[in-house]
N, CA and C atoms as an extended XYZ file, in Angstrom:
405
Properties=species:S:1:pos:R:3:atomname:S:1:resname:S:1:resid:I:1 pbc="F F F"
N       206.146       74.897       87.771 N   MET     1
C       205.257       75.185       88.836 CA  MET     1
C       205.967       75.355       90.728 C   MET     1
N       206.740       74.806       91.039 N   PHE     2
C       207.434       75.150       92.277 CA  PHE     2
C       208.895       75.515       91.802 C   PHE     2
N       209.336       76.403       92.144 N   LYS     3
C       210.743       77.402       91.658 CA  LYS     3
C       211.102       77.074       93.010 C   LYS     3
N       212.551       76.291       92.720 N   LYS     4
C       213.107       76.271       94.137 CA  LYS     4
C       213.810       77.085       93.902 C   LYS     4
N       214.642       78.159       94.830 N   GLU     5
C       215.475       78.904       94.872 CA  GLU     5
C       217.048       78.398       94.846 C   GLU     5
N       217.835       78.921       94.041 N   THR     6
C       219.201       78.194       94.675 CA  THR     6
C       219.928       79.588       95.309 C   THR     6
N       220.675       78.690       96.155 N   LYS     7
C       221.618       80.160       96.552 CA  LYS     7
C       222.953       80.113       96.237 C   LYS     7
N       223.219       81.261       96.732 N   SER     8
C       224.857       81.350       96.151 CA  SER     8
C       226.255       80.872       97.141 C   SER     8
N       227.329       80.852       96.243 N   TYR     9
C       228.432       80.140       97.102 CA  TYR     9
C       228.481       80.306       98.200 C   TYR     9
N       228.369       81.751       98.409 N   THR    10
C       228.562       82.099       99.777 CA  THR    10
C       227.644       81.999      100.956 C   THR    10
N       226.587       81.912      100.239 N   ASP    11
C       225.238       81.688      101.057 CA  ASP    11
C       225.261       80.121      101.895 C   ASP    11
N       225.797       79.185      100.784 N   LEU    12
C       226.076       78.232      101.090 CA  LEU    12
C       227.012       77.554      102.015 C   LEU    12
N       228.294       78.140      102.105 N   LEU    13
C       229.110       77.701      102.817 CA  LEU    13
C       229.328       78.715      104.133 C   LEU    13
N       228.382       80.069      104.293 N   GLY    14
C       228.416       81.317      105.539 CA  GLY    14
C       229.861       81.973      105.174 C   GLY    14
N       230.151       82.435      104.422 N   LYS    15
C       230.997       82.997      104.323 CA  LYS    15
C       231.231       84.608      104.532 C   LYS    15
N       232.521       84.907      105.346 N   THR    16
C       232.364       86.118      105.472 CA  THR    16
C       233.534       87.163      105.027 C   THR    16
N       233.065       88.343      103.992 N   ASN    17
C       234.671       88.910      103.675 CA  ASN    17
C       235.495       89.642      104.836 C   ASN    17
N       236.368       89.556      104.409 N   ARG    18
C       237.250       90.148      105.541 CA  ARG    18
C       238.108       90.719      104.974 C   ARG    18
N       238.764       92.317      105.965 N   ILE    19
C       239.960       93.249      105.401 CA  ILE    19
C       240.402       93.100      106.834 C   ILE    19
N       241.985       92.595      106.676 N   VAL    20
C       242.523       92.863      108.063 CA  VAL    20
C       242.950       94.243      108.249 C   VAL    20
N       243.853       93.793      109.725 N   GLU    21
C       244.671       95.076      110.154 CA  GLU    21
C       245.771       95.438      109.251 C   GLU    21
N       245.899       96.597      109.271 N   GLY    22
C       247.091       97.138      108.354 CA  GLY    22
C       246.928       97.572      107.076 C   GLY    22
N       245.630       96.998      106.610 N   THR    23
C       245.020       96.983      104.898 CA  THR    23
C       244.403       98.621      104.800 C   THR    23
N       245.079       99.464      104.202 N   LYS    24
C       244.057      100.671      103.825 CA  LYS    24
C       243.798      100.648      102.366 C   LYS    24
N       242.416      101.052      102.396 N   ILE    25
C       241.761      101.131      101.072 CA  ILE    25
C       241.195      102.526      101.175 C   ILE    25
N       241.431      103.227       99.529 N   LYS    26
C       240.408      104.341       99.516 CA  LYS    26
C       239.656      104.259       98.427 C   LYS    26
N       238.341      104.306       98.250 N   GLY    27
C       237.636      103.979       97.220 CA  GLY    27
C       236.159      103.173       98.199 C   GLY    27
N       235.465      103.168       97.284 N   ASP    28
C       233.988      102.516       97.844 CA  ASP    28
C       233.995      100.578       97.839 C   ASP    28
N       233.239       99.848       98.495 N   ILE    29
C       233.441       98.631       98.960 CA  ILE    29
C       231.768       98.320       98.526 C   ILE    29
N       231.335       97.404       97.970 N   HIS    30
C       230.001       97.169       97.513 CA  HIS    30
C       230.242       95.156       97.771 C   HIS    30
N       229.257       94.896       99.031 N   SER    31
C       229.336       93.587       99.167 CA  SER    31
C       227.672       92.915       99.303 C   SER    31
N       227.337       91.627       98.731 N   LEU    32
C       226.334       91.176       99.123 CA  LEU    32
C       226.500       90.330       99.944 C   LEU    32
N       227.635       90.041      100.713 N   ALA    33
C       227.651       88.988      101.869 CA  ALA    33
C       227.938       90.089      103.265 C   ALA    33
N       228.287       89.029      104.428 N   ASP    34
C       228.846       89.925      105.629 CA  ASP    34
C       230.009       90.449      105.413 C   ASP    34
N       230.283       91.265      106.047 N   PHE    35
C       231.813       92.066      106.028 CA  PHE    35
C       232.055       92.391      107.313 C   PHE    35
N       233.666       91.504      107.724 N   ARG    36
C       234.397       91.974      108.817 CA  ARG    36
C       235.275       92.842      108.172 C   ARG    36
N       235.365       94.224      109.222 N   PHE    37
C       236.592       95.012      108.660 CA  PHE    37
C       237.582       95.608      109.757 C   PHE    37
N       239.109       95.205      109.671 N   ASP    38
C       240.011       95.259      110.542 CA  ASP    38
C       240.706       96.723      110.140 C   ASP    38
N       240.675       97.078      108.938 N   GLY    39
C       241.445       98.141      108.344 CA  GLY    39
C       240.621       99.209      108.153 C   GLY    39
N       241.611      100.110      107.200 N   GLU    40
C       241.330      101.970      107.592 CA  GLU    40
C       240.473      101.724      105.694 C   GLU    40
N       239.114      102.349      105.637 N   LEU    41
C       238.930      102.545      104.559 CA  LEU    41
C       238.359      104.430      104.788 C   LEU    41
N       238.713      104.939      103.486 N   VAL    42
C       238.227      106.253      103.300 CA  VAL    42
C       237.788      105.927      102.030 C   VAL    42
N       236.077      106.044      101.913 N   GLY    43
C       235.268      106.078      100.812 CA  GLY    43
C       233.918      105.713      101.780 C   GLY    43
N       233.085      105.230      100.663 N   ASN    44
C       231.919      104.460      101.506 CA  ASN    44
C       231.624      103.259      101.226 C   ASN    44
N       231.215      102.235      102.208 N   PHE    45
C       230.794      101.113      102.385 CA  PHE    45
C       228.982      100.342      102.126 C   PHE    45
N       228.909       99.510      101.251 N   HIS    46
C       227.360       99.032      101.123 CA  HIS    46
C       227.321       97.487      101.101 C   HIS    46
N       226.737       97.197      102.085 N   SER    47
C       226.456       95.695      102.139 CA  SER    47
C       224.934       95.497      102.493 C   SER    47
N       224.765       94.330      102.139 N   ASN    48
C       223.342       93.753      101.728 CA  ASN    48
C       222.971       93.023      103.327 C   ASN    48
N       224.669       92.624      103.985 N   GLY    49
C       224.524       91.894      105.039 CA  GLY    49
C       224.813       92.723      106.452 C   GLY    49
N       225.761       92.119      107.023 N   LYS    50
C       226.050       92.506      108.555 CA  LYS    50
C       227.516       93.181      108.242 C   LYS    50
N       227.950       94.036      108.756 N   LEU    51
C       229.316       94.855      108.522 CA  LEU    51
C       229.448       94.686      110.792 C   LEU    51
N       230.810       94.334      110.841 N   VAL    52
C       231.396       93.949      111.914 CA  VAL    52
C       232.366       94.938      111.780 C   VAL    52
N       233.037       95.822      112.446 N   LEU    53
C       233.903       96.682      112.348 CA  LEU    53
C       234.886       96.288      113.628 C   LEU    53
N       236.611       96.247      113.509 N   GLY    54
C       236.814       95.475      114.759 CA  GLY    54
C       237.354       96.438      114.925 C   GLY    54
N       238.036       96.369      116.513 N   PRO    55
C       238.776       97.255      117.339 CA  PRO    55
C       239.456       98.559      116.749 C   PRO    55
N       240.294       97.753      115.827 N   SER    56
C       241.198       98.601      115.112 CA  SER    56
C       240.574       99.349      113.787 C   SER    56
N       239.331       99.051      113.070 N   GLY    57
C       238.371       99.209      112.335 CA  GLY    57
C       238.520      100.989      112.270 C   GLY    57
N       238.540      101.741      110.954 N   TYR    58
C       238.369      102.716      110.832 CA  TYR    58
C       237.981      103.055      109.503 C   TYR    58
N       236.147      103.759      109.494 N   ILE    59
C       235.529      104.089      108.003 CA  ILE    59
C       235.473      105.722      108.427 C   ILE    59
N       236.134      106.455      107.123 N   LYS    60
C       235.310      107.569      106.730 CA  LYS    60
C       234.774      107.707      105.210 C   LYS    60
N       233.423      107.474      105.777 N   GLY    61
C       232.621      107.802      104.675 CA  GLY    61
C       231.346      107.141      104.796 C   GLY    61
N       230.484      107.066      104.134 N   GLU    62
C       228.989      106.634      104.313 CA  GLU    62
C       229.276      105.320      104.469 C   GLU    62
N       228.246      104.704      105.420 N   ILE    63
C       228.184      103.039      105.751 CA  ILE    63
C       226.408      102.884      105.297 C   ILE    63
N       226.399      101.772      104.354 N   SER    64
C       224.927      101.577      104.489 CA  SER    64
C       224.884       99.815      104.759 C   SER    64
N       224.079       99.392      105.840 N   CYS    65
C       223.860       97.729      105.572 CA  CYS    65
C       222.486       97.624      106.524 C   CYS    65
N       222.597       96.320      106.540 N   LYS    66
C       221.129       96.076      107.332 CA  LYS    66
C       221.732       95.577      108.699 C   LYS    66
N       222.852       95.530      108.945 N   ASN    67
C       223.004       95.545      110.764 CA  ASN    67
C       224.508       95.504      110.716 C   ASN    67
N       225.186       96.398      112.148 N   ALA    68
C       226.213       96.761      112.047 CA  ALA    68
C       226.559       96.542      113.834 C   ALA    68
N       227.919       95.837      113.720 N   ASP    69
C       228.309       95.984      115.510 CA  ASP    69
C       229.600       96.554      114.854 C   ASP    69
N       229.885       97.866      116.196 N   ILE    70
C       230.843       98.791      115.715 CA  ILE    70
C       231.653       98.660      116.813 C   ILE    70
N       233.040       98.559      116.962 N   GLU    71
C       233.892       98.512      117.806 CA  GLU    71
C       234.974       99.847      117.729 C   GLU    71
N       234.959      100.114      116.625 N   GLY    72
C       236.459      100.821      116.021 CA  GLY    72
C       235.661      102.250      115.721 C   GLY    72
N       236.061      102.975      114.975 N   LYS    73
C       235.879      104.328      114.592 CA  LYS    73
C       235.460      104.732      113.451 C   LYS    73
N       234.128      105.184      113.435 N   VAL    74
C       233.682      105.816      112.454 CA  VAL    74
C       232.904      107.575      112.361 C   VAL    74
N       233.394      108.143      110.915 N   GLU    75
C       233.205      109.342      110.859 CA  GLU    75
C       232.356      109.352      109.090 C   GLU    75
N       231.288      109.765      109.468 N   GLY    76
C       229.951      109.947      108.412 CA  GLY    76
C       229.174      109.786      108.724 C   GLY    76
N       228.338      109.121      107.670 N   LYS    77
C       227.194      108.727      107.813 CA  LYS    77
C       226.619      107.288      107.515 C   LYS    77
N       226.003      107.091      108.827 N   LEU    78
C       225.605      105.271      108.975 CA  LEU    78
C       224.217      105.379      108.509 C   LEU    78
N       223.808      104.348      107.867 N   GLU    79
C       222.204      104.070      107.311 CA  GLU    79
C       222.202      102.347      107.593 C   GLU    79
N       221.654      102.335      108.952 N   ILE    80
C       221.549      100.645      109.296 CA  ILE    80
C       219.841      100.311      109.389 C   ILE    80
N       219.838       99.395      107.996 N   ALA    81
C       218.249       99.039      108.281 CA  ALA    81
C       217.458       98.677      109.439 C   ALA    81
N       218.550       97.489      110.334 N   GLU    82
C       218.017       96.783      111.157 CA  GLU    82
C       218.480       97.489      112.372 C   GLU    82
N       219.727       96.962      113.334 N   VAL    83
C       220.201       97.050      114.357 CA  VAL    83
C       221.694       97.510      114.149 C   VAL    83
N       221.837       98.394      114.775 N   LEU    84
C       223.266       99.166      114.911 CA  LEU    84
C       223.556       99.056      116.196 C   LEU    84
N       224.896       98.001      116.739 N   SER    85
C       225.580       97.784      117.790 CA  SER    85
C       226.589       98.476      117.811 C   SER    85
N       226.804       99.393      119.134 N   LEU    86
C       227.950      100.075      119.434 CA  LEU    86
C       228.512       99.762      120.766 C   LEU    86
N       229.805       98.871      120.505 N   LYS    87
C       230.683       98.173      121.646 CA  LYS    87
C       231.417       99.505      122.358 C   LYS    87
N       231.735       98.945      123.744 N   SER    88
C       232.263      100.051      124.905 CA  SER    88
C       233.427      100.457      123.993 C   SER    88
N       234.517      100.378      122.876 N   LYS    89
C       235.645      101.293      122.704 CA  LYS    89
C       234.962      101.837      121.159 C   LYS    89
N       233.726      102.007      120.669 N   ALA    90
C       233.462      102.700      119.475 CA  ALA    90
C       233.363      104.052      119.688 C   ALA    90
N       233.833      104.783      118.315 N   VAL    91
C       233.751      106.101      118.204 CA  VAL    91
C       232.509      106.327      116.880 C   VAL    91
N       231.777      106.981      117.405 N   ILE    92
C       230.729      107.476      116.125 CA  ILE    92
C       230.817      109.040      116.166 C   ILE    92
N       231.093      109.673      114.749 N   ARG    93
C       230.789      110.872      114.660 CA  ARG    93
C       230.306      110.976      113.551 C   ARG    93
N       229.328      111.750      113.230 N   GLY    94
C       228.558      111.890      112.466 CA  GLY    94
C       227.034      111.743      112.223 C   GLY    94
N       226.330      111.252      111.555 N   GLU    95
C       225.292      111.257      111.145 CA  GLU    95
C       224.536      109.279      111.301 C   GLU    95
N       223.745      109.145      112.139 N   VAL    96
C       222.978      107.789      112.077 CA  VAL    96
C       221.635      107.881      112.061 C   VAL    96
N       221.160      106.548      110.977 N   ILE    97
C       219.870      106.808      110.827 CA  ILE    97
C       219.873      104.845      111.232 C   ILE    97
N       218.773      104.667      111.999 N   CYS    98
C       219.002      103.189      111.832 CA  CYS    98
C       217.649      102.553      112.355 C   CYS    98
N       217.439      101.253      112.588 N   GLY    99
C       215.996      101.121      112.875 CA  GLY    99
C       216.351      100.578      114.875 C   GLY    99
N       217.061      100.185      114.912 N   LYS   100
C       217.571       99.982      116.618 CA  LYS   100
C       218.834      100.645      116.893 C   LYS   100
N       219.271      100.619      117.833 N   LEU   101
C       220.575      101.236      118.529 CA  LEU   101
C       220.667      100.666      119.581 C   LEU   101
N       221.792       99.907      120.068 N   ALA   102
C       221.930       99.485      121.319 CA  ALA   102
C       223.543      100.001      121.538 C   ALA   102
N       223.868      100.780      122.795 N   VAL   103
C       225.182      101.287      123.059 CA  VAL   103
C       225.791      100.872      124.146 C   VAL   103
N       227.031      100.241      124.138 N   GLU   104
C       227.509       99.916      125.385 CA  GLU   104
C       227.928      101.096      126.287 C   GLU   104
N       228.282      100.742      127.620 N   PRO   105
C       228.795      102.122      128.468 CA  PRO   105
C       230.325      102.053      127.713 C   PRO   105
N       230.644      103.014      127.698 N   GLY   106
C       232.126      103.703      127.250 CA  GLY   106
C       232.348      103.813      126.027 C   GLY   106
N       231.074      103.725      125.049 N   ALA   107
C       231.068      103.995      123.409 CA  ALA   107
C       230.665      105.958      123.366 C   ALA   107
N       231.986      106.332      122.237 N   GLU   108
C       231.797      107.515      121.946 CA  GLU   108
C       230.853      107.460      120.967 C   GLU   108
N       229.642      108.728      121.286 N   PHE   109
C       228.501      108.579      119.984 CA  PHE   109
C       228.241      109.929      120.094 C   PHE   109
N       228.858      110.709      118.918 N   SER   110
C       229.032      112.112      118.712 CA  SER   110
C       227.944      112.446      117.525 C   SER   110
N       226.810      111.971      117.387 N   ALA   111
C       226.401      111.791      116.205 CA  ALA   111
C       224.949      112.686      116.107 C   ALA   111
N       224.180      113.166      115.314 N   THR   112
C       222.842      113.036      115.393 CA  THR   112
C       222.149      111.655      114.558 C   THR   112
N       220.947      111.110      115.371 N   CYS   113
C       220.597      109.704      115.384 CA  CYS   113
C       218.976      110.181      114.961 C   CYS   113
N       218.816      109.411      113.955 N   ILE   114
C       217.071      109.049      113.431 CA  ILE   114
C       216.875      107.802      113.641 C   ILE   114
N       215.884      107.146      114.329 N   MET   115
C       215.405      106.009      114.633 CA  MET   115
C       214.197      105.801      113.821 C   MET   115
N       214.263      104.822      112.932 N   LYS   116
C       213.288      104.620      112.430 CA  LYS   116
C       212.909      102.800      111.899 C   LYS   116
N       211.646      102.342      111.802 N   PRO   117
C       211.271      100.677      112.252 CA  PRO   117
C       211.605      100.516      111.070 C   PRO   117
N       211.877      101.470      109.693 N   ASN   118
C       211.769      100.542      108.422 CA  ASN   118
C       212.796      102.044      107.586 C   ASN   118
N       214.335      101.491      107.761 N   VAL   119
C       215.123      102.727      106.948 CA  VAL   119
C       214.659      102.628      105.722 C   VAL   119
N       214.730      101.854      105.083 N   LYS   120
C       214.242      101.736      103.300 CA  LYS   120
C       213.037      103.261      102.903 C   LYS   120
N       212.169      103.170      103.929 N   LEU   121
C       210.971      103.567      103.504 CA  LEU   121
C       211.418      105.049      103.744 C   LEU   121
N       212.486      105.421      104.717 N   LEU   122
C       213.220      107.033      104.955 CA  LEU   122
C       213.536      106.876      103.177 C   LEU   122
N       214.815      106.536      102.879 N   GLN   123
C       215.070      106.543      101.566 CA  GLN   123
C       214.586      106.956      100.553 C   GLN   123
N       213.170      106.520      100.609 N   HIS   124
C       211.962      106.610       99.456 CA  HIS   124
C       211.476      108.115       99.691 C   HIS   124
N       211.313      108.466      101.129 N   HIS   125
C       210.700      109.424      101.235 CA  HIS   125
C       211.406      110.592      101.133 C   HIS   125
N       212.701      110.938      101.277 N   ASN   126
C       213.949      111.378      100.744 CA  ASN   126
C       214.527      111.972       99.621 C   ASN   126
N       213.795      110.790       98.657 N   GLU   127
C       214.320      110.853       97.116 CA  GLU   127
C       212.688      111.735       96.340 C   GLU   127
N       211.844      111.302       97.140 N   SER   128
C       210.572      112.062       96.008 CA  SER   128
C       210.350      113.621       96.445 C   SER   128
N       211.574      114.225       97.511 N   GLY   129
C       211.571      115.547       97.867 CA  GLY   129
C       211.221      116.197       98.775 C   GLY   129
N       210.322      115.105       99.553 N   ALA   130
C       209.519      115.445      100.825 CA  ALA   130
C       210.626      116.150      101.614 C   ALA   130
N       210.004      117.134      102.936 N   GLU   131
C       210.898      117.291      103.574 CA  GLU   131
C       210.796      116.690      105.225 C   GLU   131
N       211.863      116.152      105.237 N   GLU   132
C       211.866      115.515      106.508 CA  GLU   132
C       211.764      116.201      107.651 C   GLU   132
N       211.043      115.959      109.127 N   LYS   133
C       210.615      116.767      110.035 CA  LYS   133
C       211.581      115.944      111.376 C   LYS   133
N       211.984      116.732      112.147 N   THR   134
C       212.467      116.033      113.600 CA  THR   134
C       212.142      116.723      114.530 C   THR   134
N       212.096      116.214      115.839 N   ALA   135
C       211.394      116.668      117.075 CA  ALA   135
C       212.744      117.641      117.557 C   ALA   135
């Protein structure tokens, strides 16, 4: 009658995935949990949680996650469902789609930006073949 939802091992311990400085990855990363990235990634990143890109972190490719704190460098497309926070040393080049955007003074933001209250609706809208309009 009553279903008790079981939490995963990572939810119970509050663990965060971590890639340290000096690590280089070519390929895609998929994660259900939060992620701290201080290395270099040439490929796509997808997480159901939060991405924290440290000051030495670099990602060239597509990023898709719930929230993101960026302090490093990103070249490519970012799809952030809720809040994208750019720290003062962040460098963003490419395309950004997010729910909310916070930019600290000093951040380099050279990107097109679309802010939507619900990014997931945007993905379904584009998949149906409807044309997106911008102002």
